[in-house]
MARSEMI-479902 format. One line per field, with one value per residue (C-alpha): chain; x, y, z; residue in three letters. Coordinates in Angstrom, 1 decimal. Layout:
N
unit: c(A, ...)
X: c(X, ...)
Y: c(Y, ...)
Z: c(Z, ...)
code: c(ALA, ...)
//
This chain:
273
unit: c(A, A, A, A, A, A, A, A, A, A, A, A, A, A, A, A, A, A, A, A, A, A, A, A, A, A, A, A, A, A, A, A, A, A, A, A, A, A, A, A, A, A, A, A, A, A, A, A, A, A, A, A, A, A, A, A, A, A, A, A, A, A, A, A, A, A, A, A, A, A, A, A, A, A, A, A, A, A, A, A, A, A, A, A, A, A, A, A, A, A, A, A, A, A, A, A, A, A, A, A, A, A, A, A, A, A, A, A, A, A, A, A, A, A, A, A, A, A, A, A, A, A, A, A, A, A, A, A, A, A, A, A, A, A, A, A, A, A, A, A, A, A, A, A, A, A, A, A, A, A, A, A, A, A, A, A, A, A, A, A, A, A, A, A, A, A, A, A, A, A, A, A, A, A, A, A, A, A, A, A, A, A, A, A, A, A, A, A, A, A, A, A, A, A, A, A, A, A, A, A, A, A, A, A, A, A, A, A, A, A, A, A, A, A, A, A, A, A, A, A, A, A, A, A, A, A, A, A, A, A, A, A, A, A, A, A, A, A, A, A, A, A, A, A, A, A, A, A, A, A, A, A, A, A, A, A, A, A, A, A, A, A, A, A, A, A, A, A, A, A, A, A, A)
X: c(73.0, 74.2, 76.4, 74.5, 76.6, 74.8, 71.2, 71.7, 74.3, 75.0, 75.9, 78.1, 80.0, 80.3, 81.9, 84.2, 85.3, 85.9, 88.1, 90.1, 90.6, 91.9, 94.3, 95.7, 96.2, 98.0, 100.3, 101.0, 101.7, 103.6, 107.2, 107.5, 109.6, 107.6, 109.1, 108.7, 108.3, 111.4, 113.9, 115.8, 115.2, 118.2, 117.5, 118.9, 121.1, 119.5, 116.1, 114.0, 110.9, 109.3, 105.6, 103.0, 99.2, 96.8, 95.3, 92.1, 90.2, 86.7, 84.9, 81.5, 79.1, 80.7, 81.2, 84.4, 84.8, 85.4, 88.4, 89.9, 89.2, 91.2, 94.2, 94.0, 93.7, 96.7, 98.9, 98.4, 98.9, 102.0, 103.5, 103.2, 104.9, 107.3, 110.9, 110.2, 112.9, 112.1, 115.1, 116.0, 113.5, 111.0, 107.4, 105.6, 102.1, 100.1, 97.6, 100.1, 102.0, 99.2, 96.9, 93.2, 92.0, 89.7, 88.4, 90.6, 93.7, 92.7, 91.1, 88.0, 85.2, 86.4, 85.2, 85.4, 84.3, 82.2, 78.7, 78.8, 78.9, 81.0, 80.1, 81.7, 83.8, 86.4, 89.8, 88.3, 90.7, 94.0, 93.7, 95.3, 98.5, 98.3, 97.6, 100.8, 102.9, 101.6, 102.5, 106.0, 106.3, 105.4, 108.2, 110.8, 111.8, 109.3, 106.8, 103.0, 101.7, 98.3, 96.5, 92.8, 91.0, 87.6, 84.7, 83.0, 84.0, 82.2, 83.3, 84.1, 87.8, 88.8, 92.5, 93.5, 97.3, 97.7, 95.9, 92.4, 92.6, 96.2, 95.5, 95.3, 92.1, 92.4, 90.0, 91.5, 92.9, 92.0, 92.0, 95.7, 98.6, 101.4, 104.8, 107.8, 111.4, 112.9, 116.3, 119.6, 119.1, 117.0, 114.2, 112.9, 109.6, 109.8, 106.4, 105.1, 101.7, 102.6, 100.6, 98.7, 100.3, 100.7, 104.5, 106.4, 109.9, 111.0, 114.6, 117.3, 120.8, 122.1, 121.5, 118.6, 119.5, 116.5, 113.9, 110.2, 107.2, 103.6, 100.8, 97.3, 95.8, 92.3, 90.5, 86.8, 83.2, 80.9, 77.1, 75.6, 71.9, 71.3, 74.8, 77.9, 81.3, 84.7, 87.6, 91.3, 94.6, 97.7, 101.0, 104.6, 107.8, 111.3, 114.2, 117.9, 119.3, 120.8, 119.6, 118.7, 117.3, 116.8, 113.5, 114.0, 110.5, 107.0, 104.1, 100.4, 100.0, 96.2, 92.9, 90.2, 86.4, 84.2, 80.7, 80.4, 78.3, 78.0, 76.5, 78.7, 78.0, 76.5, 79.1, 81.9, 80.1, 80.6, 77.7, 78.6, 77.9)
Y: c(105.2, 102.5, 99.6, 96.4, 94.8, 96.9, 95.6, 92.1, 90.4, 87.7, 90.1, 92.1, 89.0, 87.8, 91.2, 90.8, 87.2, 88.8, 91.5, 89.1, 86.8, 89.7, 90.7, 87.0, 86.9, 90.4, 89.0, 85.8, 87.4, 90.5, 91.0, 93.1, 91.8, 91.7, 91.6, 88.2, 87.1, 87.7, 84.9, 86.1, 88.0, 90.3, 94.1, 96.6, 99.1, 102.6, 103.7, 106.1, 106.3, 104.7, 105.0, 103.5, 103.6, 102.7, 99.2, 99.8, 103.0, 104.3, 104.4, 105.8, 103.2, 100.2, 96.9, 96.9, 93.1, 93.9, 96.0, 93.1, 90.7, 93.2, 92.6, 88.9, 89.8, 92.2, 89.6, 87.3, 90.0, 91.4, 87.8, 87.8, 91.1, 91.6, 91.8, 92.0, 93.8, 95.8, 95.7, 98.3, 98.1, 95.8, 96.3, 95.9, 94.5, 94.4, 91.9, 89.6, 89.2, 88.9, 86.9, 86.5, 86.7, 83.7, 81.8, 78.7, 80.9, 82.0, 85.4, 86.5, 88.9, 92.6, 95.9, 96.8, 99.9, 98.8, 99.6, 103.0, 101.8, 100.2, 96.6, 93.2, 91.1, 88.4, 90.0, 93.3, 95.8, 95.0, 98.5, 99.8, 97.9, 99.3, 102.7, 102.5, 101.2, 103.9, 106.6, 105.3, 104.9, 108.6, 109.6, 107.9, 107.7, 104.8, 105.5, 104.8, 103.0, 102.0, 103.4, 103.9, 105.9, 105.1, 106.9, 107.9, 109.1, 106.7, 108.1, 111.5, 111.9, 110.5, 111.4, 111.5, 111.8, 111.5, 113.9, 112.8, 110.9, 109.8, 106.1, 103.1, 101.1, 97.3, 94.8, 91.6, 91.6, 94.4, 97.4, 97.1, 99.2, 98.8, 100.6, 100.7, 101.1, 103.3, 103.7, 101.9, 101.0, 98.5, 99.2, 96.9, 96.8, 95.7, 95.4, 94.3, 94.1, 95.3, 95.5, 98.6, 99.8, 98.6, 99.3, 99.8, 100.8, 101.5, 100.6, 101.0, 99.8, 103.3, 106.4, 108.8, 111.5, 113.8, 114.8, 114.4, 116.3, 115.3, 117.6, 118.7, 121.8, 123.1, 120.9, 121.7, 120.2, 121.2, 120.8, 120.2, 119.6, 117.0, 115.6, 116.8, 116.2, 116.2, 117.6, 118.3, 118.0, 115.9, 117.6, 116.6, 118.5, 117.0, 118.9, 118.4, 117.0, 119.5, 122.6, 124.7, 121.9, 123.6, 122.7, 120.0, 119.4, 120.3, 118.4, 117.6, 113.9, 113.6, 115.4, 113.9, 114.4, 111.8, 111.7, 112.1, 109.5, 111.2, 114.4, 117.4, 120.8, 123.4, 125.9, 124.1, 123.3, 125.5, 125.8, 125.2, 128.3)
Z: c(78.5, 81.0, 79.7, 79.1, 81.8, 84.5, 83.6, 85.0, 87.3, 84.9, 82.2, 84.6, 85.5, 82.0, 81.2, 84.2, 83.0, 79.5, 80.9, 83.0, 80.0, 77.9, 80.7, 81.1, 77.2, 77.4, 80.2, 78.3, 74.9, 76.2, 75.6, 78.8, 81.6, 84.9, 88.4, 89.9, 93.5, 95.7, 95.6, 98.5, 101.8, 101.3, 101.3, 98.9, 100.9, 100.4, 101.4, 99.1, 101.3, 104.4, 104.9, 107.1, 107.3, 110.1, 109.9, 111.8, 111.0, 111.6, 108.3, 108.8, 110.5, 108.6, 110.5, 112.4, 111.8, 108.2, 109.2, 111.1, 108.2, 106.0, 108.1, 107.3, 103.5, 103.7, 105.3, 102.4, 99.8, 101.6, 101.6, 97.8, 97.2, 100.2, 98.9, 95.2, 93.2, 90.1, 87.9, 85.2, 82.4, 84.4, 85.1, 88.5, 88.4, 91.6, 90.4, 88.6, 91.9, 94.3, 92.2, 92.5, 96.1, 96.7, 99.7, 98.6, 99.0, 102.5, 101.7, 103.7, 103.4, 103.7, 102.5, 98.9, 97.0, 94.0, 92.3, 93.9, 97.4, 100.2, 100.2, 101.3, 99.1, 99.3, 99.5, 100.4, 101.9, 99.9, 98.2, 101.4, 100.2, 96.5, 98.0, 100.1, 97.1, 94.9, 97.3, 97.6, 93.9, 93.1, 95.5, 93.1, 89.5, 89.1, 86.4, 87.0, 83.8, 85.2, 88.1, 88.8, 91.4, 92.9, 91.3, 94.5, 98.1, 100.6, 103.9, 105.5, 106.4, 109.7, 110.4, 106.8, 106.3, 102.5, 100.0, 98.9, 95.5, 95.8, 96.2, 93.7, 93.3, 92.6, 91.2, 90.0, 87.4, 85.0, 87.4, 88.4, 89.6, 87.2, 87.5, 85.2, 86.1, 83.4, 85.2, 85.4, 89.0, 90.9, 93.5, 96.1, 98.1, 101.7, 103.4, 106.8, 108.5, 112.0, 115.3, 114.3, 111.0, 107.4, 107.0, 103.7, 102.4, 99.0, 98.7, 95.9, 95.1, 94.9, 96.8, 96.1, 93.7, 94.4, 96.8, 96.0, 97.4, 96.6, 97.5, 96.6, 95.0, 94.4, 96.9, 97.1, 97.4, 94.6, 94.3, 90.9, 91.2, 93.8, 93.9, 95.6, 94.0, 95.6, 93.5, 93.7, 91.9, 92.9, 92.2, 92.5, 92.9, 92.3, 93.8, 94.0, 97.3, 99.6, 101.7, 98.8, 96.6, 93.3, 91.5, 88.8, 87.9, 88.9, 87.4, 87.9, 88.3, 88.6, 88.6, 90.7, 90.6, 92.4, 93.8, 97.6, 99.4, 102.8, 104.2, 103.8, 105.5, 103.2, 104.5, 102.7, 99.4, 96.4, 93.9, 90.2, 88.1)
code: c(MET, LYS, PRO, LEU, SER, LEU, TYR, HIS, PRO, ALA, LEU, TYR, TRP, LEU, ARG, VAL, TRP, GLN, LYS, ARG, LEU, PHE, ARG, HIS, ILE, ALA, TRP, HIS, CYS, SER, SER, LYS, ARG, TYR, ALA, ARG, PRO, ALA, ALA, THR, SER, GLU, ARG, LEU, PRO, TYR, ARG, TYR, LEU, LYS, HIS, THR, SER, LYS, LEU, ILE, ARG, LYS, LEU, GLY, ASP, SER, ASP, LEU, ALA, LEU, GLN, HIS, ASN, LYS, VAL, ILE, ASN, LEU, LYS, LEU, ALA, VAL, ALA, ALA, ILE, ASP, GLY, VAL, THR, ILE, ALA, PRO, GLY, GLU, TYR, PHE, SER, PHE, CYS, ARG, LEU, VAL, GLY, ARG, PRO, THR, ARG, LYS, ARG, GLY, TYR, VAL, GLU, GLY, MET, GLU, LEU, SER, PHE, GLY, GLN, ALA, ARG, THR, GLY, ILE, GLY, GLY, GLY, ILE, CYS, GLN, LEU, SER, ASN, LEU, ILE, HIS, TRP, MET, ALA, ILE, HIS, SER, PRO, LEU, VAL, VAL, ILE, GLU, ARG, ALA, ASN, HIS, SER, PHE, ASP, PRO, PHE, PRO, ASP, ASP, GLY, ARG, VAL, LEU, PRO, PHE, GLY, SER, GLY, ALA, ALA, ILE, PHE, TYR, ASN, TYR, ILE, ASP, LEU, VAL, LEU, ARG, ASN, PRO, THR, ASP, ARG, SER, PHE, GLN, LEU, LYS, LEU, LYS, VAL, GLY, GLU, THR, GLN, LEU, GLU, GLY, GLU, LEU, LEU, SER, ASP, ARG, GLU, ARG, GLU, PHE, ARG, TYR, HIS, VAL, PHE, GLU, LEU, GLY, HIS, ARG, PHE, VAL, ARG, GLU, GLY, GLU, ARG, VAL, TYR, ARG, GLU, ASN, GLU, ILE, TRP, ARG, GLU, VAL, ARG, GLU, LYS, GLY, GLN, VAL, GLY, ALA, LEU, VAL, GLU, ARG, GLU, ARG, LEU, TYR, GLY, ASN, ARG, VAL, VAL, VAL, LYS, TYR, GLU, VAL, GLY, GLU, GLN, VAL, ILE, GLU, ARG, GLN, GLN)
//
């Protein structure tokens, strides 16, 4: 049975308003310490990871103008987060730092994934930033407290670098990326929208103790009736530094199973028994 909020747009937006209100109340009443916007431009001295992602990509037959609008939105979101330091015991909330993307704040129509399809929306495209931050976080001791994946796969891969399903969806403010720093060291996010790439660094005030490797297992397409699903698992290995690098931990981070919205060759599809 569908939720009542899906039967009429007014009911849906009433439910969104309710969830946003509950999140604001939780922020206000929480005893958690959240990372605040950067007060200085100084960089922490040690790099944990550097990662970049291409700004303009071919996404099916979508309007390329939305990709260029996404860059505008990313610049605003980056300005809100760049340089933020997550001190020991603190939490990082993407939505709390970036705020609500609105026209008044300069955000424009970009592509967002909602209602089971790719569509336009104010602030669309900033998930590329949450994806990058999440990828760097899982290569560190930072703990992912909240993270959501999209419920469908809208476009075939085009030059994919990261494993499918390793991103972090955002919808202000209750679909959030929340990290916690359980260590006795500080971490810092340095971000930049370059000419062709979204650029990110995760820095720390002390040298990295371990090496991290994130990978996928069990990737496949499965047909069930008229629908095709894409499945995989995201795993992480933590090893000691050095040439040998003894294994410290091996864990399954996520299991993904989403509906595919594009044509997939029958030769690669498995049939559910």
